[in-house]
All heavy atoms as TSV, in Angstrom:
chain	resi	resn	atom	element	x	y	z
A	1	MET	N	N	0.846	-1.150	0.024
A	1	MET	CA	C	0.095	-0.022	0.002
A	1	MET	C	C	0.935	1.284	-0.003
A	1	MET	O	O	1.832	1.310	0.755
A	1	MET	CB	C	-0.860	-0.076	1.250
A	1	MET	CG	C	-1.778	1.147	1.348
A	1	MET	SD	S	-2.813	1.103	2.707
A	1	MET	CE	C	-3.898	-0.133	2.230
A	2	PRO	N	N	0.652	2.191	-0.870
A	2	PRO	CA	C	1.546	3.314	-0.945
A	2	PRO	C	C	1.231	4.391	0.237
A	2	PRO	O	O	0.227	4.461	0.666
A	2	PRO	CB	C	1.185	4.006	-2.245
A	2	PRO	CG	C	-0.295	3.500	-2.530
A	2	PRO	CD	C	-0.303	2.114	-1.859
A	3	LEU	N	N	2.524	5.012	0.636
A	3	LEU	CA	C	2.327	6.019	1.548
A	3	LEU	C	C	1.642	7.240	0.950
A	3	LEU	O	O	1.926	7.613	-0.272
A	3	LEU	CB	C	3.766	6.318	2.124
A	3	LEU	CG	C	4.346	5.186	2.805
A	3	LEU	CD1	C	5.898	5.703	3.118
A	3	LEU	CD2	C	3.699	4.760	3.945
A	4	ILE	N	N	0.908	7.995	1.792
A	4	ILE	CA	C	0.215	9.191	1.225
A	4	ILE	C	C	0.617	10.271	2.203
A	4	ILE	O	O	0.661	10.096	3.384
A	4	ILE	CB	C	-1.269	9.045	1.213
A	4	ILE	CG1	C	-1.569	7.887	0.054
A	4	ILE	CG2	C	-1.940	10.319	0.749
A	4	ILE	CD1	C	-3.053	7.573	0.036
A	5	VAL	N	N	1.011	11.425	1.583
A	5	VAL	CA	C	1.339	12.715	2.465
A	5	VAL	C	C	0.193	12.978	3.281
A	5	VAL	O	O	-0.844	13.022	2.786
A	5	VAL	CB	C	1.819	13.746	1.548
A	5	VAL	CG1	C	2.080	15.044	2.325
A	5	VAL	CG2	C	3.021	13.366	0.702
A	6	GLY	N	N	0.376	13.126	4.644
A	6	GLY	CA	C	-0.574	13.576	5.581
A	6	GLY	C	C	-1.030	12.407	6.361
A	6	GLY	O	O	-1.790	12.524	7.375
A	7	GLN	N	N	-0.854	11.127	6.068
A	7	GLN	CA	C	-1.235	10.060	6.864
A	7	GLN	C	C	-0.423	10.017	8.179
A	7	GLN	O	O	0.792	10.346	8.216
A	7	GLN	CB	C	-1.135	8.680	6.136
A	7	GLN	CG	C	-2.064	8.441	5.059
A	7	GLN	CD	C	-1.822	7.083	4.271
A	7	GLN	OE1	O	-0.638	6.738	4.190
A	7	GLN	NE2	N	-2.850	6.584	3.774
A	8	VAL	N	N	-1.029	9.363	9.248
A	8	VAL	CA	C	-0.394	9.203	10.455
A	8	VAL	C	C	-0.259	7.717	10.646
A	8	VAL	O	O	-1.024	7.018	10.436
A	8	VAL	CB	C	-1.192	9.889	11.588
A	8	VAL	CG1	C	-0.561	9.563	12.930
A	8	VAL	CG2	C	-1.371	11.292	11.444
A	9	TYR	N	N	1.027	7.376	11.077
A	9	TYR	CA	C	1.486	5.997	11.550
A	9	TYR	C	C	1.736	5.867	12.888
A	9	TYR	O	O	2.349	6.794	13.424
A	9	TYR	CB	C	2.525	5.552	10.514
A	9	TYR	CG	C	2.128	5.122	9.148
A	9	TYR	CD1	C	2.009	6.129	8.147
A	9	TYR	CD2	C	1.980	3.820	8.712
A	9	TYR	CE1	C	1.582	5.844	6.996
A	9	TYR	CE2	C	1.571	3.535	7.412
A	9	TYR	CZ	C	1.437	4.446	6.474
A	9	TYR	OH	O	0.971	4.298	5.226
A	10	LYS	N	N	1.368	4.784	13.588
A	10	LYS	CA	C	1.786	4.564	14.956
A	10	LYS	C	C	2.654	3.308	15.112
A	10	LYS	O	O	2.404	2.299	14.408
A	10	LYS	CB	C	0.341	4.373	15.738
A	10	LYS	CG	C	-0.376	5.541	15.818
A	10	LYS	CD	C	-1.564	5.431	16.713
A	10	LYS	CE	C	-2.348	6.727	16.840
A	10	LYS	NZ	N	-3.404	6.734	17.900
A	11	CYS	N	N	3.388	3.366	16.126
A	11	CYS	CA	C	4.278	2.179	16.340
A	11	CYS	C	C	3.664	1.119	17.096
A	11	CYS	O	O	2.634	1.323	17.872
A	11	CYS	CB	C	5.383	2.732	17.329
A	11	CYS	SG	S	6.603	1.324	17.700
A	12	THR	N	N	3.849	-0.091	16.550
A	12	THR	CA	C	3.243	-1.330	17.074
A	12	THR	C	C	3.761	-1.831	18.373
A	12	THR	O	O	3.221	-2.623	18.971
A	12	THR	CB	C	3.292	-2.379	16.028
A	12	THR	OG1	O	4.601	-2.748	15.682
A	12	THR	CG2	C	2.622	-2.124	14.783
A	13	ASN	N	N	4.891	-1.197	18.738
A	13	ASN	CA	C	5.502	-1.580	20.192
A	13	ASN	C	C	4.745	-0.963	21.220
A	13	ASN	O	O	4.646	0.244	21.355
A	13	ASN	CB	C	6.909	-1.236	20.092
A	13	ASN	CG	C	7.748	-1.536	21.339
A	13	ASN	OD1	O	7.172	-2.107	22.341
A	13	ASN	ND2	N	8.994	-1.312	21.293
A	14	LEU	N	N	4.190	-1.768	22.181
A	14	LEU	CA	C	3.254	-1.314	23.137
A	14	LEU	C	C	4.035	-0.396	24.207
A	14	LEU	O	O	3.396	0.434	24.795
A	14	LEU	CB	C	2.510	-2.424	23.888
A	14	LEU	CG	C	1.611	-3.341	23.040
A	14	LEU	CD1	C	0.944	-4.406	23.865
A	14	LEU	CD2	C	0.454	-2.391	22.512
A	15	THR	N	N	5.273	-0.573	24.364
A	15	THR	CA	C	6.025	0.222	25.310
A	15	THR	C	C	6.392	1.556	24.648
A	15	THR	O	O	6.645	2.558	25.349
A	15	THR	CB	C	7.264	-0.422	25.874
A	15	THR	OG1	O	8.060	-0.769	24.733
A	15	THR	CG2	C	6.965	-1.657	26.617
A	16	CYS	N	N	6.475	1.607	23.419
A	16	CYS	CA	C	6.817	2.941	22.525
A	16	CYS	C	C	5.613	3.728	22.227
A	16	CYS	O	O	5.571	4.992	22.649
A	16	CYS	CB	C	7.755	2.515	21.452
A	16	CYS	SG	S	8.154	3.953	20.405
A	17	ARG	N	N	4.793	3.240	21.280
A	17	ARG	CA	C	3.657	3.773	20.913
A	17	ARG	C	C	3.930	5.187	20.254
A	17	ARG	O	O	3.072	6.169	20.224
A	17	ARG	CB	C	2.576	3.996	21.893
A	17	ARG	CG	C	2.139	2.630	22.492
A	17	ARG	CD	C	1.715	1.659	21.469
A	17	ARG	NE	N	0.362	2.026	20.823
A	17	ARG	CZ	C	-0.282	1.448	19.807
A	17	ARG	NH1	N	0.426	0.352	19.348
A	17	ARG	NH2	N	-1.376	1.813	19.427
A	18	GLY	N	N	5.085	5.270	19.557
A	18	GLY	CA	C	5.357	6.549	18.858
A	18	GLY	C	C	4.513	6.824	17.622
A	18	GLY	O	O	3.870	5.947	17.136
A	19	GLU	N	N	4.429	8.109	17.174
A	19	GLU	CA	C	3.631	8.377	15.995
A	19	GLU	C	C	4.460	9.206	15.083
A	19	GLU	O	O	5.302	9.812	15.524
A	19	GLU	CB	C	2.384	9.224	16.431
A	19	GLU	CG	C	1.249	8.481	17.229
A	19	GLU	CD	C	0.087	9.354	17.323
A	19	GLU	OE1	O	-0.063	10.448	16.780
A	19	GLU	OE2	O	-0.723	8.895	18.096
A	20	VAL	N	N	4.107	9.113	13.792
A	20	VAL	CA	C	4.778	9.817	12.637
A	20	VAL	C	C	3.887	10.243	11.764
A	20	VAL	O	O	2.838	9.476	11.378
A	20	VAL	CB	C	6.023	9.030	12.104
A	20	VAL	CG1	C	5.530	7.933	11.309
A	20	VAL	CG2	C	6.834	10.018	11.210
A	21	LYS	N	N	3.958	11.551	11.258
A	21	LYS	CA	C	3.057	11.945	10.160
A	21	LYS	C	C	3.880	12.132	8.812
A	21	LYS	O	O	4.964	12.728	8.873
A	21	LYS	CB	C	2.462	13.332	10.556
A	21	LYS	CG	C	1.476	13.899	9.486
A	21	LYS	CD	C	0.794	15.140	9.932
A	21	LYS	CE	C	-0.214	15.654	9.015
A	21	LYS	NZ	N	-0.894	16.860	9.405
A	22	ILE	N	N	3.416	11.610	7.812
A	22	ILE	CA	C	4.171	11.624	6.503
A	22	ILE	C	C	4.043	13.004	5.953
A	22	ILE	O	O	2.979	13.477	5.649
A	22	ILE	CB	C	3.579	10.580	5.475
A	22	ILE	CG1	C	3.487	9.164	6.121
A	22	ILE	CG2	C	4.333	10.407	4.171
A	22	ILE	CD1	C	4.772	8.547	6.506
A	23	ILE	N	N	5.181	13.439	5.773
A	23	ILE	CA	C	5.200	14.871	5.106
A	23	ILE	C	C	5.981	14.913	3.739
A	23	ILE	O	O	5.854	15.787	3.094
A	23	ILE	CB	C	6.107	15.959	6.093
A	23	ILE	CG1	C	7.438	15.511	6.387
A	23	ILE	CG2	C	5.216	16.120	7.419
A	23	ILE	CD1	C	8.170	16.549	7.120
A	24	ARG	N	N	6.704	13.817	3.527
A	24	ARG	CA	C	7.373	13.675	2.193
A	24	ARG	C	C	7.609	12.305	1.974
A	24	ARG	O	O	7.905	11.515	2.883
A	24	ARG	CB	C	8.744	14.332	2.349
A	24	ARG	CG	C	9.679	14.404	1.009
A	24	ARG	CD	C	10.705	15.262	1.076
A	24	ARG	NE	N	11.550	15.048	2.207
A	24	ARG	CZ	C	12.850	14.527	2.284
A	24	ARG	NH1	N	13.397	14.265	1.066
A	24	ARG	NH2	N	13.380	14.325	3.325
A	25	LEU	N	N	7.380	11.788	0.756
A	25	LEU	CA	C	7.604	10.390	0.414
A	25	LEU	C	C	9.017	10.036	0.203
A	25	LEU	O	O	9.886	10.789	-0.155
A	25	LEU	CB	C	6.958	10.149	-0.989
A	25	LEU	CG	C	5.358	10.303	-0.972
A	25	LEU	CD1	C	4.794	10.007	-2.295
A	25	LEU	CD2	C	4.638	9.482	0.052
A	26	SER	N	N	9.392	8.751	0.652
A	26	SER	CA	C	10.700	8.338	0.638
A	26	SER	C	C	10.955	7.677	-0.861
A	26	SER	O	O	9.998	7.499	-1.643
A	26	SER	CB	C	10.952	7.245	1.606
A	26	SER	OG	O	10.193	6.126	1.461
A	27	ALA	N	N	12.181	7.419	-1.236
A	27	ALA	CA	C	12.425	6.798	-2.372
A	27	ALA	C	C	11.975	5.338	-2.534
A	27	ALA	O	O	11.542	4.976	-3.518
A	27	ALA	CB	C	13.898	6.677	-2.541
A	28	ASP	N	N	11.944	4.603	-1.363
A	28	ASP	CA	C	11.271	3.352	-1.258
A	28	ASP	C	C	10.049	3.362	-0.368
A	28	ASP	O	O	9.944	3.009	0.683
A	28	ASP	CB	C	12.221	2.318	-0.729
A	28	ASP	CG	C	11.680	0.919	-0.735
A	28	ASP	OD1	O	10.829	0.601	-1.631
A	28	ASP	OD2	O	12.186	0.039	0.004
A	29	GLY	N	N	8.924	3.828	-1.023
A	29	GLY	CA	C	7.712	4.022	-0.330
A	29	GLY	C	C	6.694	2.752	-0.344
A	29	GLY	O	O	5.600	3.022	-0.261
A	30	ARG	N	N	7.227	1.530	-0.550
A	30	ARG	CA	C	6.444	0.474	-0.647
A	30	ARG	C	C	6.191	-0.277	0.672
A	30	ARG	O	O	5.377	-1.124	0.776
A	30	ARG	CB	C	7.042	-0.573	-1.638
A	30	ARG	CG	C	6.984	-0.061	-3.072
A	30	ARG	CD	C	7.688	-1.109	-4.036
A	30	ARG	NE	N	8.981	-1.420	-3.549
A	30	ARG	CZ	C	10.024	-1.158	-4.360
A	30	ARG	NH1	N	9.821	-0.684	-5.708
A	30	ARG	NH2	N	11.324	-1.413	-3.957
A	31	GLN	N	N	6.972	0.038	1.627
A	31	GLN	CA	C	6.871	-0.634	2.991
A	31	GLN	C	C	6.399	0.376	3.943
A	31	GLN	O	O	6.577	1.559	3.949
A	31	GLN	CB	C	8.182	-1.157	3.420
A	31	GLN	CG	C	8.683	-2.241	2.523
A	31	GLN	CD	C	10.137	-2.796	2.969
A	31	GLN	OE1	O	10.914	-2.160	3.571
A	31	GLN	NE2	N	10.599	-4.013	2.623
A	32	ASN	N	N	5.741	-0.087	5.038
A	32	ASN	CA	C	5.425	0.725	6.117
A	32	ASN	C	C	6.626	1.302	6.791
A	32	ASN	O	O	7.665	0.671	6.891
A	32	ASN	CB	C	4.681	-0.110	7.182
A	32	ASN	CG	C	3.262	-0.419	6.783
A	32	ASN	OD1	O	2.744	0.112	5.762
A	32	ASN	ND2	N	2.625	-1.201	7.431
A	33	PRO	N	N	6.567	2.483	7.260
A	33	PRO	CA	C	7.781	3.061	7.951
A	33	PRO	C	C	8.273	2.375	9.223
A	33	PRO	O	O	7.339	1.578	9.848
A	33	PRO	CB	C	7.358	4.539	8.218
A	33	PRO	CG	C	5.914	4.499	8.183
A	33	PRO	CD	C	5.511	3.386	7.284
A	34	ARG	N	N	9.432	2.543	9.707
A	34	ARG	CA	C	9.987	1.881	10.912
A	34	ARG	C	C	10.179	2.944	11.868
A	34	ARG	O	O	10.464	4.166	11.630
A	34	ARG	CB	C	11.278	1.297	10.702
A	34	ARG	CG	C	11.314	0.000	9.844
A	34	ARG	CD	C	10.952	-1.167	10.522
A	34	ARG	NE	N	10.713	-2.426	9.756
A	34	ARG	CZ	C	10.419	-3.479	10.298
A	34	ARG	NH1	N	10.234	-3.703	11.494
A	34	ARG	NH2	N	10.254	-4.490	9.427
A	35	CYS	N	N	9.834	2.670	13.192
A	35	CYS	CA	C	9.979	3.619	14.194
A	35	CYS	C	C	11.455	3.635	14.617
A	35	CYS	O	O	12.210	2.749	14.379
A	35	CYS	CB	C	9.063	3.015	15.496
A	35	CYS	SG	S	9.105	4.192	16.961
A	36	GLY	N	N	11.730	4.495	15.469
A	36	GLY	CA	C	13.151	4.713	16.001
A	36	GLY	C	C	13.469	3.461	16.956
A	36	GLY	O	O	14.610	3.081	17.117
A	37	CYS	N	N	12.446	2.786	17.604
A	37	CYS	CA	C	12.712	1.561	18.383
A	37	CYS	C	C	12.968	0.352	17.474
A	37	CYS	O	O	13.351	-0.650	18.045
A	37	CYS	CB	C	11.562	1.428	19.292
A	37	CYS	SG	S	10.142	0.886	18.685
A	38	GLY	N	N	12.683	0.384	16.188
A	38	GLY	CA	C	12.965	-0.631	15.271
A	38	GLY	C	C	11.561	-1.326	14.890
A	38	GLY	O	O	11.622	-2.203	13.900
A	39	ALA	N	N	10.438	-1.039	15.564
A	39	ALA	CA	C	9.219	-1.756	15.254
A	39	ALA	C	C	8.584	-1.167	14.094
A	39	ALA	O	O	8.859	-0.027	13.620
A	39	ALA	CB	C	8.325	-1.703	16.394
A	40	GLU	N	N	7.720	-1.984	13.328
A	40	GLU	CA	C	6.980	-1.567	12.145
A	40	GLU	C	C	5.886	-0.669	12.584
A	40	GLU	O	O	5.319	-0.788	13.669
A	40	GLU	CB	C	6.433	-2.652	11.529
A	40	GLU	CG	C	5.783	-2.352	10.179
A	40	GLU	CD	C	5.150	-3.555	9.365
A	40	GLU	OE1	O	4.902	-4.580	9.982
A	40	GLU	OE2	O	4.877	-3.409	8.203
A	41	MET	N	N	5.605	0.389	11.842
A	41	MET	CA	C	4.552	1.400	12.086
A	41	MET	C	C	3.419	1.098	11.183
A	41	MET	O	O	3.508	0.638	10.097
A	41	MET	CB	C	5.008	2.795	12.018
A	41	MET	CG	C	6.284	3.116	12.925
A	41	MET	SD	S	6.657	4.768	12.865
A	41	MET	CE	C	5.569	5.585	14.011
A	42	LYS	N	N	2.109	1.254	11.766
A	42	LYS	CA	C	0.996	1.058	11.019
A	42	LYS	C	C	0.005	2.087	11.188
A	42	LYS	O	O	0.004	2.847	12.181
A	42	LYS	CB	C	0.297	-0.385	11.445
A	42	LYS	CG	C	1.173	-1.554	11.074
A	42	LYS	CD	C	0.464	-2.826	11.299
A	42	LYS	CE	C	1.337	-3.906	10.853
A	42	LYS	NZ	N	0.628	-5.276	10.795
A	43	LYS	N	N	-0.875	2.260	10.133
A	43	LYS	CA	C	-2.070	3.228	10.282
A	43	LYS	C	C	-2.882	2.701	11.335
A	43	LYS	O	O	-3.344	1.578	11.346
A	43	LYS	CB	C	-2.782	3.324	8.987
A	43	LYS	CG	C	-1.912	4.099	7.798
A	43	LYS	CD	C	-2.679	4.393	6.583
A	43	LYS	CE	C	-3.123	3.090	5.917
A	43	LYS	NZ	N	-3.835	3.344	4.730
A	44	PRO	N	N	-3.481	3.707	12.164
A	44	PRO	CA	C	-4.547	3.373	13.062
A	44	PRO	C	C	-5.882	3.000	12.420
A	44	PRO	O	O	-6.098	3.431	11.346
A	44	PRO	CB	C	-4.724	4.510	13.949
A	44	PRO	CG	C	-4.086	5.562	13.196
A	44	PRO	CD	C	-3.114	5.061	12.266
A	45	TYR	N	N	-6.600	2.029	12.944
A	45	TYR	CA	C	-7.871	1.664	12.417
A	45	TYR	C	C	-8.807	2.740	12.520
A	45	TYR	O	O	-9.070	3.451	13.651
A	45	TYR	CB	C	-8.452	0.461	13.120
A	45	TYR	CG	C	-9.767	0.008	12.767
A	45	TYR	CD1	C	-9.962	-0.668	11.568
A	45	TYR	CD2	C	-10.979	0.291	13.386
A	45	TYR	CE1	C	-11.233	-1.022	11.001
A	45	TYR	CE2	C	-12.166	-0.186	13.046
A	45	TYR	CZ	C	-12.328	-0.754	11.794
A	45	TYR	OH	O	-13.603	-1.070	11.382
A	46	SER	N	N	-9.604	2.983	11.456
A	46	SER	CA	C	-10.666	3.904	11.481
A	46	SER	C	C	-11.904	3.209	10.833
A	46	SER	O	O	-11.828	2.702	9.745
A	46	SER	CB	C	-10.375	5.145	10.569
A	46	SER	OG	O	-9.972	4.840	9.283
A	47	PRO	N	N	-12.962	3.113	11.607
A	47	PRO	CA	C	-14.103	2.445	11.171
A	47	PRO	C	C	-14.819	3.128	9.922
A	47	PRO	O	O	-14.652	4.431	9.819
A	47	PRO	CB	C	-15.030	2.521	12.288
A	47	PRO	CG	C	-14.704	3.518	13.236
A	47	PRO	CD	C	-13.161	3.669	12.933
A	48	PRO	N	N	-15.350	2.421	8.989
A	48	PRO	CA	C	-16.010	2.940	7.937
A	48	PRO	C	C	-17.166	3.800	8.261
A	48	PRO	O	O	-17.821	3.615	9.181
A	48	PRO	CB	C	-16.586	1.781	6.992
A	48	PRO	CG	C	-16.544	0.630	7.998
A	48	PRO	CD	C	-15.466	0.805	9.099
A	49	VAL	N	N	-17.386	4.853	7.475
A	49	VAL	CA	C	-18.409	5.871	7.753
A	49	VAL	C	C	-19.542	5.447	6.886
A	49	VAL	O	O	-19.416	5.513	5.462
A	49	VAL	CB	C	-18.035	7.216	7.452
A	49	VAL	CG1	C	-19.222	8.262	7.774
A	49	VAL	CG2	C	-16.820	7.519	8.529
A	50	LEU	N	N	-20.707	5.101	7.244
A	50	LEU	CA	C	-21.863	4.809	6.274
A	50	LEU	C	C	-22.812	6.091	6.260
A	50	LEU	O	O	-22.966	6.891	7.090
A	50	LEU	CB	C	-22.762	3.588	7.011
A	50	LEU	CG	C	-21.938	2.309	7.187
A	50	LEU	CD1	C	-22.847	1.355	7.836
A	50	LEU	CD2	C	-21.497	1.766	5.983
A	51	ARG	N	N	-23.219	6.204	5.048
A	51	ARG	CA	C	-24.067	7.287	4.769
A	51	ARG	C	C	-25.235	6.900	3.844
A	51	ARG	O	O	-25.151	5.877	3.181
A	51	ARG	CB	C	-23.370	8.373	4.222
A	51	ARG	CG	C	-22.702	8.116	2.811
A	51	ARG	CD	C	-21.806	9.301	2.365
A	51	ARG	NE	N	-21.084	8.932	1.119
A	51	ARG	CZ	C	-21.490	9.037	-0.066
A	51	ARG	NH1	N	-22.601	9.641	-0.273
A	51	ARG	NH2	N	-20.663	8.633	-0.987
A	52	GLU	N	N	-26.321	7.653	3.969
A	52	GLU	CA	C	-27.501	7.273	3.171
A	52	GLU	C	C	-27.457	8.031	1.905
A	52	GLU	O	O	-27.160	9.160	1.891
A	52	GLU	CB	C	-28.826	7.587	3.959
A	52	GLU	CG	C	-30.014	7.056	3.443
A	52	GLU	CD	C	-31.251	7.427	4.314
A	52	GLU	OE1	O	-30.970	7.231	5.522
A	52	GLU	OE2	O	-32.330	7.663	3.785
A	53	LEU	N	N	-27.781	7.253	0.734
A	53	LEU	CA	C	-27.915	7.849	-0.497
A	53	LEU	C	C	-29.245	8.565	-0.657
A	53	LEU	O	O	-30.263	8.101	-0.159
A	53	LEU	CB	C	-27.835	6.819	-1.533
A	53	LEU	CG	C	-26.457	6.246	-1.783
A	53	LEU	CD1	C	-26.473	5.063	-2.833
A	53	LEU	CD2	C	-25.429	7.111	-2.097
A	54	PRO	N	N	-29.208	9.756	-1.264
A	54	PRO	CA	C	-30.516	10.570	-1.501
A	54	PRO	C	C	-31.295	9.692	-2.494
A	54	PRO	O	O	-30.768	8.908	-3.233
A	54	PRO	CB	C	-29.998	11.824	-2.023
A	54	PRO	CG	C	-28.741	11.636	-2.446
A	54	PRO	CD	C	-28.075	10.470	-1.706
A	55	SER	N	N	-32.689	9.836	-2.368
A	55	SER	CA	C	-33.555	9.051	-3.192
A	55	SER	C	C	-33.392	9.526	-4.721
A	55	SER	O	O	-33.895	8.765	-5.705
A	55	SER	CB	C	-34.995	9.242	-2.841
A	55	SER	OG	O	-35.322	10.568	-2.870
A	56	THR	N	N	-32.751	10.528	-4.981
A	56	THR	CA	C	-32.602	11.033	-6.447
A	56	THR	C	C	-31.409	10.515	-7.042
A	56	THR	O	O	-31.081	10.734	-8.210
A	56	THR	CB	C	-32.669	12.565	-6.539
A	56	THR	OG1	O	-31.557	13.043	-5.728
A	56	THR	CG2	C	-33.883	13.098	-6.013
A	57	ALA	N	N	-30.549	9.821	-6.236
A	57	ALA	CA	C	-29.328	9.240	-6.815
A	57	ALA	C	C	-29.522	8.162	-7.845
A	57	ALA	O	O	-30.456	7.336	-7.549
A	57	ALA	CB	C	-28.467	8.764	-5.662
A	58	ALA	N	N	-28.747	8.091	-8.785
A	58	ALA	CA	C	-28.839	7.090	-9.941
A	58	ALA	C	C	-28.230	5.810	-9.238
A	58	ALA	O	O	-27.120	5.940	-8.836
A	58	ALA	CB	C	-28.167	7.557	-11.152
A	59	VAL	N	N	-28.816	4.636	-9.470
A	59	VAL	CA	C	-28.394	3.444	-8.992
A	59	VAL	C	C	-28.119	2.546	-10.168
A	59	VAL	O	O	-28.960	2.358	-11.026
A	59	VAL	CB	C	-29.244	2.771	-8.003
A	59	VAL	CG1	C	-28.770	1.479	-7.595
A	59	VAL	CG2	C	-29.598	3.558	-6.839
A	60	SER	N	N	-26.809	1.940	-10.300
A	60	SER	CA	C	-26.614	1.040	-11.328
A	60	SER	C	C	-26.148	-0.303	-10.745
A	60	SER	O	O	-25.664	-0.371	-9.537
A	60	SER	CB	C	-25.527	1.534	-12.193
A	60	SER	OG	O	-24.290	1.714	-11.546
A	61	SER	N	N	-26.205	-1.411	-11.387
A	61	SER	CA	C	-25.829	-2.648	-10.989
A	61	SER	C	C	-25.041	-3.228	-12.090
A	61	SER	O	O	-25.108	-2.871	-13.252
A	61	SER	CB	C	-26.949	-3.530	-10.541
A	61	SER	OG	O	-27.748	-3.901	-11.780
A	62	ALA	N	N	-24.323	-4.354	-11.804
A	62	ALA	CA	C	-23.567	-5.178	-12.802
A	62	ALA	C	C	-24.352	-5.780	-13.810
A	62	ALA	O	O	-23.971	-5.949	-15.114
A	62	ALA	CB	C	-22.711	-6.317	-12.140
A	63	THR	N	N	-25.646	-5.994	-13.673
A	63	THR	CA	C	-26.504	-6.483	-14.628
A	63	THR	C	C	-27.060	-5.506	-15.561
A	63	THR	O	O	-27.563	-5.927	-16.716
A	63	THR	CB	C	-27.742	-7.322	-13.983
A	63	THR	OG1	O	-28.482	-6.258	-13.165
A	63	THR	CG2	C	-27.309	-8.387	-13.141
A	64	ASP	N	N	-26.921	-4.198	-15.278
A	64	ASP	CA	C	-27.387	-3.100	-16.206
A	64	ASP	C	C	-26.449	-2.919	-17.406
A	64	ASP	O	O	-26.808	-2.467	-18.356
A	64	ASP	CB	C	-27.529	-1.778	-15.462
A	64	ASP	CG	C	-28.673	-1.729	-14.454
A	64	ASP	OD1	O	-29.509	-2.622	-14.607
A	64	ASP	OD2	O	-28.693	-0.859	-13.543
A	65	ARG	N	N	-25.184	-3.362	-17.367
A	65	ARG	CA	C	-24.187	-3.214	-18.274
A	65	ARG	C	C	-24.482	-4.242	-19.458
A	65	ARG	O	O	-24.696	-5.515	-19.238
A	65	ARG	CB	C	-22.838	-3.406	-17.710
A	65	ARG	CG	C	-22.415	-2.364	-16.744
A	65	ARG	CD	C	-21.070	-2.660	-16.299
A	65	ARG	NE	N	-20.849	-1.780	-15.197
A	65	ARG	CZ	C	-19.893	-1.793	-14.288
A	65	ARG	NH1	N	-18.900	-2.583	-14.503
A	65	ARG	NH2	N	-19.747	-0.993	-13.348
A	66	THR	N	N	-24.297	-3.743	-20.655
A	66	THR	CA	C	-24.459	-4.834	-21.771
A	66	THR	C	C	-23.168	-4.768	-22.665
A	66	THR	O	O	-22.476	-3.859	-22.527
A	66	THR	CB	C	-25.567	-4.236	-22.711
A	66	THR	OG1	O	-25.504	-2.992	-22.956
A	66	THR	CG2	C	-26.876	-4.480	-22.078
């Protein structure tokens, strides 16, 4: 998963729990960043946000395509 500027990553080490905010992409942006303690950093979980579609929204399905 590519790194995106502005994302926040947290250290997975329970004694460290450091955070870093991506301000510039690295040359090798294919891996999660590493903390100063050596542990891998991951994005914190954010639950999905559900929203209701307005009744005027166009709805399409896979069967509509020809």
